[in-house]
C-alpha angles and dihedrals in degrees: 000000000000110000103213103184128185110252136166094214127083131209126215113197116200102194125203122229109295095359094113090055096054112104089215093058112123098189090090089060088065091053089054092053104033114056094201097060117137120192126195135171113243122228127179098222104034136041123212104242088223089065092054091046091052094047092050094046104120093221091070135069103201121214121188105218109217141125114284096231090072096053136065110266091238091065098046120105129173101197140038115254123206110220133155089002089281119157118234115251112195114206109208120191101217114201143072116318091258091048092048092051090051091048091051093050099041102044105088091177088067095054098090096056128089116260110230109210130178138172109229114224094215133048120252117282091201110123102167100085133019113255123206088238134018086230091065108098126206121245096261091051090051091047091053092050090050091051090050092050088052090054092249091130098158091053090047092052092046091050092048090049092047090049091053091050092046091051092048092049092047095049094044091049090052089051092042091236126147121258121234107216090190097057124116093265093055092043089050090054091049090050093048090048095047094050091056 
């Protein structure tokens, strides 16, 4: 069940190298939930013209989502502002932590946008790859937090529920265990989708 939920916010995924091909990638979960999800491969030396067109589209207010310690203080924001009726567009750097830092540093076309930074209150629930720190969240978790900050609570809840179900399916498939479509995780996803 793919919980496509109406949302005012958009998500722009800049994906490192082979990230889209990894079965553990959670960026695609966002695309299933948020209709206005745009995904692009990232390259150091060239920029897809479609990325620049999206970022200059006047309907959007882009935010680069990244930890504040890597950005100039003047660029850092902790909340989403609603000005000029622009819709928030969250730019997520989808890759390993090292890849994401490189993408942040070496993408000059992102340098004029505010950097949205938040301190998650819980540790990551992502169990499919080892992170350098338990405080590092996976792409779907970050996407859900962005949606919540933009007051798109139903979409945030649906994405969190979808992420939980995806994790359960992935881990059970690796262990060759059956999946219970009537368990609490699946019922939670149905509830989150129905309330949208």
